[in-house]
TORSE-537614 format. One record per atom (N, C-alpha, C, O): residue number from 1; residue in one letter; atom name; y, z, x. Coordinates in nm, 4 decimals, decimal comma. Example, Ala and Ser with C-alpha at 12.3 -4.5 7.8 and 13.67 -1.06 7.14 Angstrom:
REM residues 2
R    i  aa  at        yy        zz        xx
R    1   A   N   -0,5690    0,7800    1,3190
R    1   A  CA   -0,4500    0,7800    1,2300
R    1   A   C   -0,3300    0,7800    1,3200
R    1   A   O   -0,3319    0,8465    1,4236
R    2   S   N   -0,2250    0,7080    1,2850
R    2   S  CA   -0,1060    0,7140    1,3670
R    2   S   C    0,0030    0,7870    1,2900
R    2   S   O    0,1138    0,8039    1,3409
This chain:
REM residues 67
R    i  aa  at        yy        zz        xx
R    1   M   N   -0,0963   -0,0113    0,0834
R    1   M  CA    0,0062   -0,0222   -0,0063
R    1   M   C    0,1341    0,0026    0,0886
R    1   M   O    0,1586    0,0994    0,1606
R    2   A   N    0,2060   -0,1126    0,0666
R    2   A  CA    0,3262   -0,1026    0,1410
R    2   A   C    0,4155    0,0065    0,1069
R    2   A   O    0,4134    0,0611   -0,0034
R    3   K   N    0,5097    0,0446    0,2202
R    3   K  CA    0,6209    0,1710    0,1612
R    3   K   C    0,7432    0,1204    0,2446
R    3   K   O    0,7470    0,0348    0,3330
R    4   F   N    0,8411    0,1973    0,1916
R    4   F  CA    0,9799    0,1742    0,2391
R    4   F   C    1,0197    0,2533    0,3466
R    4   F   O    0,9668    0,3627    0,3664
R    5   C   N    1,1100    0,2076    0,4199
R    5   C  CA    1,1680    0,2811    0,5264
R    5   C   C    1,2388    0,3941    0,4808
R    5   C   O    1,3238    0,3856    0,3922
R    6   K   N    1,2047    0,5117    0,5433
R    6   K  CA    1,2770    0,6180    0,5099
R    6   K   C    1,4458    0,6134    0,5494
R    6   K   O    1,5310    0,6690    0,4800
R    7   N   N    1,4738    0,5406    0,6674
R    7   N  CA    1,5849    0,5381    0,6952
R    7   N   C    1,6769    0,4350    0,6224
R    7   N   O    1,7851    0,4744    0,5790
R    8   C   N    1,6388    0,3048    0,6068
R    8   C  CA    1,7211    0,1991    0,5408
R    8   C   C    1,6500    0,1574    0,4180
R    8   C   O    1,7187    0,1083    0,3284
R    9   G   N    1,5243    0,1694    0,4009
R    9   G  CA    1,5024    0,1232    0,2604
R    9   G   C    1,4103   -0,0122    0,2580
R    9   G   O    1,3430   -0,0483    0,1615
R   10   T   N    1,4210   -0,0817    0,3872
R   10   T  CA    1,3425   -0,1962    0,3908
R   10   T   C    1,1758   -0,1870    0,3704
R   10   T   O    1,1213   -0,0851    0,4128
R   11   L   N    1,1137   -0,2653    0,3223
R   11   L  CA    0,9861   -0,2688    0,2883
R   11   L   C    0,9007   -0,2832    0,4006
R   11   L   O    0,9123   -0,3821    0,4729
R   12   M   N    0,8116   -0,1904    0,4244
R   12   M  CA    0,7396   -0,1979    0,5603
R   12   M   C    0,5769   -0,2085    0,5039
R   12   M   O    0,5366   -0,1542    0,4011
R   13   S   N    0,5090   -0,2770    0,5806
R   13   S  CA    0,3669   -0,3016    0,5605
R   13   S   C    0,2986   -0,1657    0,6061
R   13   S   O    0,3613   -0,0845    0,6742
R   14   D   N    0,1692   -0,1445    0,5662
R   14   D  CA    0,0960   -0,0486    0,6208
R   14   D   C    0,0783   -0,0379    0,7918
R   14   D   O    0,0963    0,0629    0,8601
R   15   D   N    0,0429   -0,1560    0,8320
R   15   D  CA    0,0199   -0,1503    0,9762
R   15   D   C    0,1572   -0,1551    1,0770
R   15   D   O    0,1476   -0,1599    1,1996
R   16   E   N    0,2888   -0,1528    1,0022
R   16   E  CA    0,4073   -0,1606    1,0964
R   16   E   C    0,4243    0,0034    1,1035
R   16   E   O    0,4171    0,0812    1,0084
R   17   K   N    0,4495    0,0356    1,2459
R   17   K  CA    0,4765    0,1770    1,2660
R   17   K   C    0,6156    0,2043    1,2968
R   17   K   O    0,6467    0,3187    1,3302
R   18   V   N    0,7228    0,0917    1,2879
R   18   V  CA    0,8437    0,0850    1,3164
R   18   V   C    0,8966   -0,0187    1,2163
R   18   V   O    0,8387   -0,1217    1,1815
R   19   C   N    1,0290    0,0308    1,1718
R   19   C  CA    1,0924   -0,0585    1,0841
R   19   C   C    1,1530   -0,1735    1,1333
R   19   C   O    1,2485   -0,1524    1,2081
R   20   P   N    1,1167   -0,3160    1,1068
R   20   P  CA    1,1321   -0,4207    1,1660
R   20   P   C    1,3287   -0,4551    1,1425
R   20   P   O    1,3968   -0,5303    1,2123
R   21   Y   N    1,3660   -0,3884    1,0479
R   21   Y  CA    1,5200   -0,4065    1,0334
R   21   Y   C    1,5786   -0,2930    1,1031
R   21   Y   O    1,6675   -0,3328    1,1784
R   22   C   N    1,5606   -0,1490    1,1074
R   22   C  CA    1,6602   -0,0715    1,1636
R   22   C   C    1,6292    0,0016    1,2919
R   22   C   O    1,7147    0,0470    1,3679
R   23   G   N    1,4675    0,0103    1,3126
R   23   G  CA    1,3729    0,0550    1,4087
R   23   G   C    1,3586    0,1981    1,3939
R   23   G   O    1,3466    0,2568    1,5014
R   24   A   N    1,3568    0,2637    1,2998
R   24   A  CA    1,3222    0,3867    1,2686
R   24   A   C    1,1609    0,3912    1,2611
R   24   A   O    1,1000    0,3005    1,2044
R   25   S   N    1,0998    0,4916    1,3157
R   25   S  CA    0,9624    0,5086    1,3052
R   25   S   C    0,9161    0,5158    1,1466
R   25   S   O    1,0012    0,5303    1,0588
R   26   K   N    0,7909    0,5059    1,1193
R   26   K  CA    0,7394    0,5114    0,9825
R   26   K   C    0,7687    0,6670    0,9185
R   26   K   O    0,7773    0,6855    0,7971
R   27   H   N    0,7817    0,7670    1,0117
R   27   H  CA    0,8156    0,8934    0,9658
R   27   H   C    0,9538    0,9303    0,9499
R   27   H   O    0,9925    1,0470    0,9427
R   28   G   N    1,0278    0,8279    0,9446
R   28   G  CA    1,1829    0,8435    0,9419
R   28   G   C    1,2641    0,8680    1,0683
R   28   G   O    1,3861    0,8563    1,0568
R   29   S   N    1,2189    0,8971    1,1754
R   29   S  CA    1,3035    0,9260    1,2839
R   29   S   C    1,3305    0,8007    1,3761
R   29   S   O    1,2390    0,7259    1,4105
R   30   K   N    1,4694    0,7814    1,4162
R   30   K  CA    1,5121    0,6892    1,4740
R   30   K   C    1,4343    0,6692    1,6061
R   30   K   O    1,4168    0,7652    1,6811
R   31   V   N    1,3882    0,5485    1,6350
R   31   V  CA    1,3175    0,5069    1,7801
R   31   V   C    1,4392    0,5072    1,8919
R   31   V   O    1,5176    0,4125    1,8861
R   32   P   N    1,4557    0,5877    1,9731
R   32   P  CA    1,5571    0,5786    2,0789
R   32   P   C    1,5385    0,4444    2,1529
R   32   P   O    1,4301    0,3977    2,1877
R   33   T   N    1,6784    0,3808    2,1747
R   33   T  CA    1,6924    0,2480    2,2450
R   33   T   C    1,7265    0,2898    2,3677
R   33   T   O    1,7740    0,4028    2,3787
R   34   T   N    1,7080    0,2032    2,4886
R   34   T  CA    1,7566    0,2148    2,6201
R   34   T   C    1,8888    0,1587    2,6061
R   34   T   O    1,9227    0,0921    2,5083
R   35   S   N    1,9692    0,1880    2,7116
R   35   S  CA    2,0931    0,1651    2,7441
R   35   S   C    2,0907    0,0285    2,7895
R   35   S   O    2,1962   -0,0338    2,7776
R   36   V   N    1,9797   -0,0373    2,8450
R   36   V  CA    1,9812   -0,1737    2,8686
R   36   V   C    1,9612   -0,2732    2,7316
R   36   V   O    2,0188   -0,3814    2,7203
R   37   E   N    1,8729   -0,2188    2,6342
R   37   E  CA    1,8803   -0,2732    2,5136
R   37   E   C    2,0074   -0,2970    2,4443
R   37   E   O    2,0420   -0,3957    2,3795
R   38   R   N    2,0760   -0,1789    2,4720
R   38   R  CA    2,2259   -0,1691    2,3745
R   38   R   C    2,3247   -0,2672    2,4667
R   38   R   O    2,3930   -0,3498    2,4062
R   39   S   N    2,3314   -0,2610    2,5799
R   39   S  CA    2,4015   -0,3649    2,6647
R   39   S   C    2,3785   -0,4858    2,6319
R   39   S   O    2,4746   -0,5605    2,6139
R   40   G   N    2,2461   -0,5333    2,6164
R   40   G  CA    2,2047   -0,6709    2,5917
R   40   G   C    2,2678   -0,7283    2,4528
R   40   G   O    2,3175   -0,8403    2,4408
R   41   A   N    2,2564   -0,6296    2,3497
R   41   A  CA    2,2788   -0,6475    2,2289
R   41   A   C    2,4603   -0,6585    2,2238
R   41   A   O    2,5213   -0,7368    2,1509
R   42   I   N    2,5090   -0,5830    2,2970
R   42   I  CA    2,6651   -0,6095    2,3198
R   42   I   C    2,6939   -0,7302    2,3906
R   42   I   O    2,7918   -0,7934    2,3510
R   43   K   N    2,6225   -0,7796    2,4968
R   43   K  CA    2,6630   -0,9092    2,5486
R   43   K   C    2,6186   -1,0203    2,4487
R   43   K   O    2,6980   -1,1120    2,4277
R   44   G   N    2,5022   -1,0194    2,3877
R   44   G  CA    2,4793   -1,1262    2,2619
R   44   G   C    2,5854   -1,1310    2,1888
R   44   G   O    2,6232   -1,2444    2,1593
R   45   R   N    2,6666   -1,0129    2,1368
R   45   R  CA    2,7634   -1,0146    2,0183
R   45   R   C    2,8835   -1,0881    2,0899
R   45   R   O    2,9517   -1,1684    2,0262
R   46   L   N    2,9077   -1,0616    2,2162
R   46   L  CA    3,0178   -1,0958    2,2713
R   46   L   C    3,0031   -1,2622    2,3093
R   46   L   O    3,1034   -1,3327    2,2982
R   47   V   N    2,9060   -1,3066    2,3434
R   47   V  CA    2,8807   -1,4244    2,3814
R   47   V   C    2,8906   -1,5218    2,2251
R   47   V   O    2,9451   -1,6320    2,2176
R   48   A   N    2,8375   -1,4638    2,1335
R   48   A  CA    2,8391   -1,5116    1,9866
R   48   A   C    2,9831   -1,5363    1,9487
R   48   A   O    3,0166   -1,6442    1,8998
R   49   F   N    3,0826   -1,4229    1,9738
R   49   F  CA    3,2103   -1,4206    1,9322
R   49   F   C    3,2990   -1,5432    1,9924
R   49   F   O    3,3799   -1,6161    1,9350
R   50   C   N    3,2521   -1,5405    2,1401
R   50   C  CA    3,3268   -1,6409    2,2263
R   50   C   C    3,2830   -1,7740    2,1981
R   50   C   O    3,3648   -1,8646    2,2147
R   51   I   N    3,1802   -1,7981    2,1627
R   51   I  CA    3,1436   -1,9467    2,1191
R   51   I   C    3,1990   -1,9551    1,9808
R   51   I   O    3,2538   -2,0634    1,9601
R   52   A   N    3,2007   -1,8670    1,8738
R   52   A  CA    3,2753   -1,9007    1,7454
R   52   A   C    3,4261   -1,9209    1,7816
R   52   A   O    3,4780   -2,0142    1,7202
R   53   A   N    3,5040   -1,8560    1,8648
R   53   A  CA    3,6218   -1,8509    1,8974
R   53   A   C    3,6265   -1,9862    1,9520
R   53   A   O    3,6976   -2,0652    1,8899
R   54   A   N    3,5686   -2,0269    2,0500
R   54   A  CA    3,5862   -2,1948    2,0987
R   54   A   C    3,5830   -2,2644    2,0228
R   54   A   O    3,6777   -2,3431    2,0226
R   55   V   N    3,4698   -2,2827    1,9049
R   55   V  CA    3,4800   -2,3601    1,8092
R   55   V   C    3,5918   -2,3860    1,7037
R   55   V   O    3,6280   -2,4952    1,6598
R   56   V   N    3,6379   -2,2634    1,6728
R   56   V  CA    3,7600   -2,2519    1,5995
R   56   V   C    3,8647   -2,3081    1,6589
R   56   V   O    3,9380   -2,3804    1,5913
R   57   A   N    3,8896   -2,2875    1,7859
R   57   A  CA    3,9892   -2,3106    1,8766
R   57   A   C    3,9960   -2,4978    1,9131
R   57   A   O    4,0968   -2,5682    1,9190
R   58   L   N    3,8805   -2,5298    1,9285
R   58   L  CA    3,8664   -2,6743    1,9277
R   58   L   C    3,8893   -2,7498    1,7973
R   58   L   O    3,9472   -2,8585    1,7975
R   59   G   N    3,8385   -2,6857    1,6726
R   59   G  CA    3,8651   -2,7407    1,5642
R   59   G   C    4,0132   -2,7531    1,5363
R   59   G   O    4,0586   -2,8536    1,4815
R   60   L   N    4,0833   -2,6585    1,5711
R   60   L  CA    4,2234   -2,6361    1,5561
R   60   L   C    4,3141   -2,7590    1,6223
R   60   L   O    4,4032   -2,8274    1,5718
R   61   V   N    4,2594   -2,7597    1,7476
R   61   V  CA    4,3246   -2,8774    1,8243
R   61   V   C    4,2884   -3,0148    1,7803
R   61   V   O    4,3711   -3,1046    1,7957
R   62   Y   N    4,1876   -3,0360    1,7341
R   62   Y  CA    4,1418   -3,1487    1,6782
R   62   Y   C    4,2292   -3,1934    1,5591
R   62   Y   O    4,2785   -3,3060    1,5525
R   63   F   N    4,2453   -3,0964    1,4643
R   63   F  CA    4,2959   -3,1166    1,3659
R   63   F   C    4,4458   -3,1269    1,3868
R   63   F   O    4,5054   -3,2125    1,3215
R   64   L   N    4,5143   -3,0486    1,4716
R   64   L  CA    4,6594   -3,0859    1,5042
R   64   L   C    4,6524   -3,2128    1,5749
R   64   L   O    4,7413   -3,2829    1,5267
R   65   L   N    4,5820   -3,2855    1,6778
R   65   L  CA    4,6235   -3,3916    1,7010
R   65   L   C    4,5847   -3,5112    1,6396
R   65   L   O    4,6297   -3,6205    1,6737
R   66   M   N    4,4880   -3,4916    1,5338
R   66   M  CA    4,4631   -3,6204    1,4332
R   66   M   C    4,5491   -3,6188    1,3084
R   66   M   O    4,5176   -3,6868    1,2107
R   67   R   N    4,6472   -3,5496    1,3100
R   67   R  CA    4,7440   -3,5668    1,1907
R   67   R   C    4,8198   -3,7046    1,2097
R   67   R   O    4,9031   -3,7412    1,1268
């Protein structure tokens, strides 16, 4: 029988020991992440933000030049 995560409410199958969404264990306590994992996530978000900003800037330049 599938259960819900006690931390975020995501549906978890019986064989999962850690929530795939929030990382909490099946018993409800959060699984600690290392600083390397957190810094990797921060770098990923920074790269995504920079790419999005570059796309917006290039679109704006294209729009202004093609008038």
